[in-house]
C-alpha positions in Angstrom: 52.1 155.7 176.7 51.5 151.9 177.3 48.3 151.8 174.8 45.6 152.3 177.3 42.4 153.0 175.8 38.7 152.6 176.0 37.2 150.7 173.1 38.4 147.8 171.0 36.8 145.9 167.6 37.9 142.7 166.2 38.7 142.4 162.4 35.9 140.6 162.0 33.4 142.8 163.2 34.8 145.8 161.3 34.6 143.3 158.1 31.1 142.9 158.9 30.2 146.2 159.5 31.6 147.4 156.1 29.9 144.3 154.5 26.5 145.7 156.0 27.5 148.9 154.1 27.9 150.7 157.2 30.3 154.0 156.6 33.4 153.6 159.0 36.3 155.9 159.6 39.2 153.8 160.0 42.7 155.5 160.3 46.0 152.9 159.5 48.9 154.1 161.5 51.4 151.7 159.8 54.4 153.1 158.0 54.4 153.6 154.1 55.9 150.5 153.3 53.5 148.6 155.4 50.4 150.6 153.9 51.5 149.9 150.4 51.9 146.1 151.0 47.9 146.2 151.4 45.2 148.2 153.4 41.4 148.5 154.2 39.8 150.2 151.3 38.8 153.7 152.0 41.2 154.0 155.2 43.1 157.0 155.7 46.8 156.7 156.1 48.3 158.6 159.2 51.6 157.0 160.3 51.9 157.0 163.9 54.5 159.2 164.0 52.5 162.1 162.4 49.6 161.8 164.7 50.5 164.5 166.8 50.7 166.6 163.9 47.9 165.6 161.6 45.0 164.4 164.5 43.3 167.7 163.0 42.3 165.9 159.9 40.1 163.6 161.9 36.7 164.5 163.2 36.7 164.4 166.9 33.1 163.7 167.3 32.9 160.7 164.9 34.1 157.2 166.1 37.3 156.4 164.3 38.9 152.9 164.0 42.6 152.8 164.2 44.8 150.3 162.3 48.3 148.9 162.4 50.0 145.6 161.6 49.4 144.0 165.3 47.2 146.5 167.3 50.1 147.7 169.4 50.8 151.0 167.3 47.0 151.5 167.0 46.8 150.9 171.0 49.1 153.6 171.3 47.8 156.0 168.7 44.3 155.5 170.4 45.9 156.5 173.7 47.0 159.6 172.5 44.0 160.4 170.1 41.5 159.9 173.6 43.9 162.0 175.4 42.9 164.7 173.0 39.3 164.2 173.0 38.6 161.9 170.0 36.2 159.0 169.9 38.6 156.2 168.8 38.2 152.5 168.9 41.5 149.9 168.4 41.4 147.4 165.9 42.7 144.2 167.9 44.9 141.9 165.7 45.6 144.6 163.2 46.2 143.7 159.3 47.9 140.6 160.5 44.4 139.3 161.3 42.5 141.0 158.6 41.0 138.0 156.0 39.1 140.4 154.4 40.1 141.9 151.1 42.5 144.8 150.8 43.5 147.5 148.2 46.9 148.7 147.2 
């Protein structure tokens, strides 16, 4: 896997959609310590290594935004999920580029 996926979104676009009140499905694929250091409100935590086991927790018909620290691991997760028929979008820049609020 090389992180080949169909769709991406910027951190600013995600933040803007949240501010508009749009209900977003967000999955954070970072490790537990990274998640604990701050994550996007309402995101679901499924570490990358668990995606193949826990993907059924996601709705393949609904668009899901996938997040990691920089956008690389989320790209890999998008490639895997997309190959299984999920509608996924990679958040480019990851949490390193996220300037909106986080929860702990």
